[in-house]
N, CA and C atoms as an extended XYZ file, in Angstrom:
375
Properties=species:S:1:pos:R:3:atomname:S:1:resname:S:1:resid:I:1 pbc="F F F"
N       115.275      189.376      -50.896 N   MET     1
C       114.395      190.236      -50.140 CA  MET     1
C       113.734      191.225      -51.081 C   MET     1
N       112.372      191.447      -50.755 N   SER     2
C       111.640      192.463      -51.657 CA  SER     2
C       112.092      193.817      -51.389 C   SER     2
N       111.780      194.695      -52.317 N   ILE     3
C       112.185      196.070      -52.238 CA  ILE     3
C       111.412      196.668      -51.064 C   ILE     3
N       110.069      196.426      -50.972 N   PHE     4
C       109.370      196.951      -49.892 CA  PHE     4
C       109.895      196.551      -48.503 C   PHE     4
N       110.300      195.310      -48.417 N   SER     5
C       110.902      194.776      -47.207 CA  SER     5
C       112.177      195.576      -46.891 C   SER     5
N       112.952      195.890      -47.846 N   SER     6
C       114.065      196.697      -47.599 CA  SER     6
C       113.791      198.059      -47.159 C   SER     6
N       112.784      198.699      -47.751 N   ILE     7
C       112.302      200.017      -47.288 CA  ILE     7
C       111.887      199.895      -45.821 C   ILE     7
N       111.013      198.949      -45.487 N   TRP     8
C       110.486      198.796      -44.160 CA  TRP     8
C       111.629      198.551      -43.176 C   TRP     8
N       112.589      197.665      -43.543 N   ASN     9
C       113.662      197.291      -42.644 CA  ASN     9
C       114.529      198.559      -42.392 C   ASN     9
N       114.773      199.396      -43.369 N   ARG    10
C       115.535      200.605      -43.168 CA  ARG    10
C       114.838      201.520      -42.184 C   ARG    10
N       113.587      201.635      -42.305 N   ILE    11
C       112.795      202.487      -41.439 CA  ILE    11
C       112.706      201.880      -40.020 C   ILE    11
N       112.495      200.623      -39.857 N   ARG    12
C       112.510      199.980      -38.647 CA  ARG    12
C       113.831      199.948      -37.988 C   ARG    12
N       114.852      199.767      -38.797 N   GLY    13
C       116.204      199.735      -38.257 CA  GLY    13
C       116.620      201.043      -37.647 C   GLY    13
N       116.233      202.083      -38.313 N   ARG    14
C       116.516      203.410      -37.888 CA  ARG    14
C       115.846      203.605      -36.446 C   ARG    14
N       114.596      203.205      -36.436 N   ARG    15
C       113.887      203.339      -35.186 CA  ARG    15
C       114.514      202.431      -34.046 C   ARG    15
N       114.883      201.264      -34.426 N   ASP    16
C       115.495      200.278      -33.476 CA  ASP    16
C       116.799      200.787      -32.908 C   ASP    16
N       117.448      201.716      -33.583 N   GLU    17
C       118.750      202.233      -33.104 CA  GLU    17
C       118.535      202.940      -31.766 C   GLU    17
N       117.390      203.483      -31.585 N   VAL    18
C       117.150      204.336      -30.332 CA  VAL    18
C       116.416      203.605      -29.293 C   VAL    18
N       116.076      202.286      -29.573 N   THR    19
C       115.385      201.506      -28.547 CA  THR    19
C       116.284      200.346      -28.136 C   THR    19
N       116.165      199.948      -26.844 N   PRO    20
C       116.938      198.822      -26.341 CA  PRO    20
C       116.620      197.546      -27.076 C   PRO    20
N       117.597      196.806      -27.461 N   THR    21
C       117.439      195.531      -28.196 CA  THR    21
C       117.472      194.351      -27.292 C   THR    21
N       117.925      194.497      -26.098 N   SER    22
C       118.085      193.339      -25.255 CA  SER    22
C       117.075      193.324      -24.076 C   SER    22
N       116.004      193.996      -24.253 N   ALA    23
C       114.962      194.068      -23.220 CA  ALA    23
C       114.388      192.674      -23.050 C   ALA    23
N       114.107      192.250      -21.767 N   PRO    24
C       113.570      190.883      -21.511 CA  PRO    24
C       112.182      190.741      -22.118 C   PRO    24
N       111.889      189.515      -22.490 N   ALA    25
C       110.517      189.252      -22.985 CA  ALA    25
C       109.556      189.368      -21.935 C   ALA    25
N       108.341      189.966      -22.226 N   PRO    26
C       107.358      190.112      -21.237 CA  PRO    26
C       106.903      188.757      -20.690 C   PRO    26
N       106.607      188.644      -19.400 N   GLN    27
C       106.199      187.435      -18.759 CA  GLN    27
C       104.658      187.341      -18.751 C   GLN    27
N       104.109      186.251      -19.099 N   THR    28
C       102.681      186.096      -18.991 CA  THR    28
C       102.324      185.024      -18.102 C   THR    28
N       101.037      185.090      -17.601 N   THR    29
C       100.612      183.948      -16.739 CA  THR    29
C        99.483      183.324      -17.515 C   THR    29
N        99.037      182.145      -17.176 N   PRO    30
C        98.011      181.477      -17.917 CA  PRO    30
C        96.697      182.373      -17.964 C   PRO    30
N        96.110      182.414      -19.095 N   GLY    31
C        94.889      183.254      -19.278 CA  GLY    31
C        95.229      184.647      -19.701 C   GLY    31
N        96.483      185.056      -19.827 N   THR    32
C        96.838      186.416      -20.336 CA  THR    32
C        97.473      186.200      -21.745 C   THR    32
N        97.463      187.348      -22.412 N   PHE    33
C        98.059      187.261      -23.758 CA  PHE    33
C        99.319      188.132      -23.830 C   PHE    33
N       100.371      187.618      -24.525 N   ALA    34
C       101.609      188.409      -24.704 CA  ALA    34
C       101.339      189.387      -25.898 C   ALA    34
N       101.959      190.542      -25.806 N   PRO    35
C       101.797      191.445      -26.977 CA  PRO    35
C       102.224      190.760      -28.289 C   PRO    35
N       101.490      191.001      -29.385 N   THR    36
C       101.878      190.321      -30.631 CA  THR    36
C       102.344      191.303      -31.610 C   THR    36
N       102.105      192.558      -31.510 N   ALA    37
C       102.460      193.525      -32.557 CA  ALA    37
C       103.533      194.443      -31.903 C   ALA    37
N       104.488      194.829      -32.768 N   ALA    38
C       105.463      195.890      -32.329 CA  ALA    38
C       104.765      197.168      -32.222 C   ALA    38
N       105.396      198.083      -31.443 N   ALA    39
C       104.915      199.424      -31.329 CA  ALA    39
C       104.904      200.117      -32.718 C   ALA    39
N       103.842      200.927      -32.930 N   PRO    40
C       103.859      201.676      -34.210 CA  PRO    40
C       105.087      202.556      -34.389 C   PRO    40
N       105.390      202.658      -35.663 N   VAL    41
C       106.600      203.415      -36.035 CA  VAL    41
C       106.072      204.774      -36.699 C   VAL    41
N       106.534      205.901      -36.135 N   ASP    42
C       106.174      207.162      -36.807 CA  ASP    42
C       107.028      207.354      -38.015 C   ASP    42
N       106.574      206.884      -39.159 N   VAL    43
C       107.369      206.819      -40.337 CA  VAL    43
C       107.858      208.167      -40.801 C   VAL    43
N       106.939      209.162      -40.758 N   GLU    44
C       107.344      210.510      -41.235 CA  GLU    44
C       108.380      211.118      -40.351 C   GLU    44
N       108.313      210.899      -39.056 N   ALA    45
C       109.263      211.444      -38.111 CA  ALA    45
C       110.659      210.782      -38.292 C   ALA    45
N       110.599      209.465      -38.503 N   VAL    46
C       111.907      208.699      -38.838 CA  VAL    46
C       112.587      209.346      -40.096 C   VAL    46
N       111.760      209.416      -41.136 N   LEU    47
C       112.312      209.846      -42.430 CA  LEU    47
C       112.745      211.405      -42.265 C   LEU    47
N       112.004      212.168      -41.598 N   ALA    48
C       112.312      213.617      -41.443 CA  ALA    48
C       113.664      213.680      -40.769 C   ALA    48
N       113.883      212.845      -39.722 N   SER    49
C       115.142      212.828      -39.045 CA  SER    49
C       116.301      212.443      -39.992 C   SER    49
N       116.036      211.447      -40.756 N   MET    50
C       117.106      210.967      -41.777 CA  MET    50
C       117.295      212.118      -42.720 C   MET    50
N       116.321      212.827      -43.253 N   ALA    51
C       116.534      213.893      -44.184 CA  ALA    51
C       117.242      214.998      -43.537 C   ALA    51
N       116.966      215.303      -42.309 N   GLU    52
C       117.663      216.473      -41.648 CA  GLU    52
C       119.116      216.103      -41.527 C   GLU    52
N       119.524      214.857      -41.248 N   LEU    53
C       120.904      214.545      -41.174 CA  LEU    53
C       121.577      214.611      -42.563 C   LEU    53
N       120.796      214.301      -43.606 N   LYS    54
C       121.382      214.337      -44.988 CA  LYS    54
C       121.479      215.809      -45.480 C   LYS    54
N       120.624      216.697      -45.056 N   GLY    55
C       120.579      218.032      -45.478 CA  GLY    55
C       119.847      218.233      -46.660 C   GLY    55
N       120.276      219.297      -47.466 N   GLU    56
C       119.554      219.640      -48.663 CA  GLU    56
C       119.472      218.544      -49.737 C   GLU    56
N       120.312      217.549      -49.612 N   GLY    57
C       120.364      216.509      -50.662 CA  GLY    57
C       119.276      215.510      -50.459 C   GLY    57
N       118.346      215.729      -49.512 N   ALA    58
C       117.283      214.716      -49.174 CA  ALA    58
C       116.200      214.736      -50.238 C   ALA    58
N       116.073      215.807      -50.951 N   GLY    59
C       115.007      215.874      -52.007 CA  GLY    59
C       113.649      216.028      -51.400 C   GLY    59
N       112.577      215.633      -52.203 N   ASN    60
C       111.207      215.684      -51.801 CA  ASN    60
C       110.658      214.332      -51.525 C   ASN    60
N       111.177      213.640      -50.529 N   TRP    61
C       110.936      212.249      -50.179 CA  TRP    61
C       109.514      212.020      -49.860 C   TRP    61
N       108.700      213.018      -49.504 N   ARG    62
C       107.252      212.750      -49.157 CA  ARG    62
C       106.402      212.525      -50.299 C   ARG    62
N       106.849      212.939      -51.528 N   THR    63
C       106.092      212.709      -52.741 CA  THR    63
C       106.805      212.027      -53.821 C   THR    63
N       108.072      211.958      -53.819 N   SER    64
C       108.861      211.409      -54.832 CA  SER    64
C       109.485      210.032      -54.323 C   SER    64
N       109.034      209.019      -55.149 N   ILE    65
C       109.508      207.596      -54.810 CA  ILE    65
C       111.002      207.568      -55.032 C   ILE    65
N       111.528      208.220      -56.031 N   VAL    66
C       112.959      208.260      -56.308 CA  VAL    66
C       113.708      208.828      -55.090 C   VAL    66
N       113.197      209.992      -54.610 N   ASP    67
C       113.908      210.670      -53.478 CA  ASP    67
C       113.714      209.829      -52.228 C   ASP    67
N       112.574      209.143      -52.087 N   LEU    68
C       112.403      208.364      -50.844 CA  LEU    68
C       113.388      207.173      -50.868 C   LEU    68
N       113.519      206.518      -51.977 N   LEU    69
C       114.481      205.349      -52.084 CA  LEU    69
C       115.879      205.869      -51.875 C   LEU    69
N       116.259      207.000      -52.499 N   LYS    70
C       117.607      207.531      -52.231 CA  LYS    70
C       117.859      207.948      -50.777 C   LYS    70
N       116.863      208.425      -50.114 N   LEU    71
C       117.058      208.841      -48.753 CA  LEU    71
C       117.344      207.538      -47.931 C   LEU    71
N       116.653      206.464      -48.226 N   LEU    72
C       116.861      205.246      -47.454 CA  LEU    72
C       118.093      204.457      -47.993 C   LEU    72
N       118.850      205.039      -48.970 N   GLY    73
C       120.062      204.312      -49.470 CA  GLY    73
C       119.771      203.142      -50.273 C   GLY    73
N       118.652      203.136      -50.971 N   LEU    74
C       118.231      202.045      -51.786 CA  LEU    74
C       118.256      202.416      -53.276 C   LEU    74
N       118.427      201.479      -54.092 N   GLU    75
C       118.427      201.681      -55.533 CA  GLU    75
C       117.161      202.346      -56.026 C   GLU    75
N       117.296      203.331      -56.833 N   SER    76
C       116.023      204.075      -57.267 CA  SER    76
C       115.881      204.104      -58.752 C   SER    76
N       116.709      203.287      -59.449 N   ASN    77
C       116.682      203.299      -60.978 CA  ASN    77
C       115.241      202.720      -61.437 C   ASN    77
N       115.117      202.773      -62.702 N   LEU    78
C       113.853      202.296      -63.348 CA  LEU    78
C       113.583      200.814      -63.074 C   LEU    78
N       114.629      200.043      -63.132 N   GLU    79
C       114.443      198.651      -62.796 CA  GLU    79
C       113.916      198.381      -61.364 C   GLU    79
N       114.524      199.048      -60.418 N   ALA    80
C       114.044      198.908      -59.068 CA  ALA    80
C       112.614      199.314      -58.906 C   ALA    80
N       112.258      200.456      -59.552 N   ARG    81
C       110.860      200.969      -59.473 CA  ARG    81
C       109.897      200.020      -60.190 C   ARG    81
N       110.352      199.407      -61.256 N   LYS    82
C       109.487      198.390      -61.978 CA  LYS    82
C       109.225      197.228      -60.970 C   LYS    82
N       110.315      196.752      -60.358 N   GLU    83
C       110.131      195.618      -59.429 CA  GLU    83
C       109.205      195.912      -58.256 C   GLU    83
N       109.385      197.111      -57.751 N   LEU    84
C       108.557      197.645      -56.606 CA  LEU    84
C       107.151      197.731      -57.105 C   LEU    84
N       106.839      198.283      -58.312 N   ALA    85
C       105.541      198.423      -58.814 CA  ALA    85
C       104.900      197.063      -58.923 C   ALA    85
N       105.597      196.098      -59.409 N   GLU    86
C       105.018      194.752      -59.636 CA  GLU    86
C       104.772      194.109      -58.204 C   GLU    86
N       105.666      194.302      -57.258 N   GLU    87
C       105.500      193.854      -55.967 CA  GLU    87
C       104.271      194.359      -55.224 C   GLU    87
N       104.025      195.674      -55.478 N   LEU    88
C       102.893      196.251      -54.815 CA  LEU    88
C       101.582      196.318      -55.725 C   LEU    88
N       101.674      195.790      -56.886 N   GLY    89
C       100.475      195.753      -57.817 CA  GLY    89
C       100.113      197.121      -58.313 C   GLY    89
N       101.078      197.982      -58.504 N   VAL    90
C       100.815      199.272      -59.005 CA  VAL    90
C       100.930      199.256      -60.623 C   VAL    90
N        99.825      199.620      -61.259 N   ASN    91
C        99.766      199.532      -62.731 CA  ASN    91
C        99.344      200.856      -63.343 C   ASN    91
N        99.599      201.880      -62.740 N   ALA    92
C        99.293      203.265      -63.280 CA  ALA    92
C       100.350      203.722      -64.238 C   ALA    92
N       100.013      204.000      -65.392 N   GLY    93
C       100.869      204.612      -66.447 CA  GLY    93
C       102.049      203.705      -66.819 C   GLY    93
N       102.808      204.102      -67.785 N   PRO    94
C       103.977      203.404      -68.174 CA  PRO    94
C       105.079      203.433      -67.214 C   PRO    94
N       105.890      202.388      -67.069 N   HIS    95
C       107.022      202.399      -66.177 CA  HIS    95
C       107.904      203.634      -66.361 C   HIS    95
N       108.145      204.288      -65.191 N   GLY    96
C       108.997      205.440      -65.187 CA  GLY    96
C       108.269      206.800      -65.372 C   GLY    96
N       106.934      206.661      -65.710 N   SER    97
C       106.213      207.935      -65.959 CA  SER    97
C       105.870      208.526      -64.585 C   SER    97
N       105.538      209.822      -64.655 N   ALA    98
C       105.212      210.578      -63.505 CA  ALA    98
C       104.024      209.930      -62.849 C   ALA    98
N       103.003      209.522      -63.656 N   GLU    99
C       101.813      208.932      -63.162 CA  GLU    99
C       102.193      207.653      -62.352 C   GLU    99
N       103.018      206.732      -62.857 N   GLN   100
C       103.379      205.556      -62.088 CA  GLN   100
C       104.163      205.943      -60.857 C   GLN   100
N       105.092      206.815      -60.932 N   ASN   101
C       105.869      207.225      -59.798 CA  ASN   101
C       105.064      207.780      -58.626 C   ASN   101
N       104.003      208.581      -59.026 N   ILE   102
C       103.153      209.153      -57.906 CA  ILE   102
C       102.264      207.976      -57.307 C   ILE   102
N       101.816      207.114      -58.138 N   ALA   103
C       100.988      205.993      -57.642 CA  ALA   103
C       101.862      205.092      -56.857 C   ALA   103
N       103.147      204.898      -57.227 N   LEU   104
C       104.082      203.995      -56.440 CA  LEU   104
C       104.387      204.604      -55.072 C   LEU   104
N       104.548      205.941      -55.069 N   SER   105
C       104.875      206.573      -53.749 CA  SER   105
C       103.711      206.439      -52.870 C   SER   105
N       102.537      206.624      -53.294 N   LYS   106
C       101.315      206.476      -52.471 CA  LYS   106
C       101.149      205.059      -52.041 C   LYS   106
N       101.403      204.112      -52.896 N   ALA   107
C       101.339      202.694      -52.517 CA  ALA   107
C       102.286      202.296      -51.445 C   ALA   107
N       103.520      202.877      -51.457 N   VAL   108
C       104.522      202.591      -50.481 CA  VAL   108
C       104.033      203.215      -49.187 C   VAL   108
N       103.516      204.370      -49.115 N   TRP   109
C       103.096      204.991      -47.911 CA  TRP   109
C       101.834      204.166      -47.299 C   TRP   109
N       100.971      203.782      -48.168 N   ARG   110
C        99.810      202.907      -47.686 CA  ARG   110
C       100.362      201.572      -47.074 C   ARG   110
N       101.260      200.977      -47.789 N   LYS   111
C       101.842      199.687      -47.343 CA  LYS   111
C       102.543      199.841      -45.980 C   LYS   111
N       103.224      200.935      -45.789 N   MET   112
C       103.923      201.215      -44.510 CA  MET   112
C       102.879      201.359      -43.412 C   MET   112
N       101.747      202.066      -43.715 N   ALA   113
C       100.613      202.111      -42.772 CA  ALA   113
C       100.108      200.721      -42.469 C   ALA   113
N        99.896      199.940      -43.414 N   GLU   114
C        99.369      198.553      -43.230 CA  GLU   114
C       100.304      197.755      -42.333 C   GLU   114
N       101.578      198.083      -42.336 N   ASN   115
C       102.595      197.318      -41.583 CA  ASN   115
C       102.881      197.943      -40.207 C   ASN   115
N       102.055      198.815      -39.748 N   GLY   116
C       102.194      199.365      -38.425 CA  GLY   116
C       102.804      200.693      -38.359 C   GLY   116
N       103.052      201.325      -39.506 N   GLY   117
C       103.583      202.678      -39.568 CA  GLY   117
C       102.596      203.742      -39.392 C   GLY   117
N       102.928      204.791      -38.601 N   LEU   118
C       102.044      205.855      -38.424 CA  LEU   118
C       102.296      206.862      -39.634 C   LEU   118
N       101.414      206.894      -40.558 N   VAL   119
C       101.572      207.683      -41.790 CA  VAL   119
C       100.422      208.677      -41.892 C   VAL   119
N       100.730      209.964      -42.161 N   PRO   120
C        99.586      210.929      -42.327 CA  PRO   120
C        98.736      210.545      -43.509 C   PRO   120
N        97.429      210.782      -43.411 N   ASP   121
C        96.584      210.432      -44.479 CA  ASP   121
C        96.899      211.202      -45.796 C   ASP   121
N        97.431      212.335      -45.682 N   SER   122
C        97.819      213.072      -46.842 CA  SER   122
C        98.872      212.402      -47.719 C   SER   122
N        99.725      211.557      -47.087 N   LEU   123
C       100.724      210.803      -47.869 CA  LEU   123
C       100.168      209.490      -48.459 C   LEU   123
N        99.028      209.039      -47.890 N   ARG   124
C        98.496      207.733      -48.361 CA  ARG   124
C        97.512      207.950      -49.537 C   ARG   124
N        96.826      209.168      -49.524 N   ASP   125
C        95.754      209.342      -50.501 CA  ASP   125
C        96.180      210.085      -51.766 C   ASP   125
């Protein structure tokens, strides 16, 4: 499983804990369309809730890729970040540099938005 998939699954899994999982599938009649996309996820709200539960040890997950990965309980070492950078096509600065980590953080936020996450513009740009 890709690192981004792990990030997204943790966020979606957190959200799914508060929604019913055994809801019946919507019924459709000929000529109507079934919903194809899941409801948007308020990514910042989910992460803020997780950070609140963790307390002061949550770090600056809004801007730090290391803190974001740690908040989600994922590996945040240089190898993991190299893999994530390759996966998302982030080529800013040398691996492990502040330049790359900032670009990687923004790329993750953008990718979450592309996947249906509600992400403030300030975190994507």
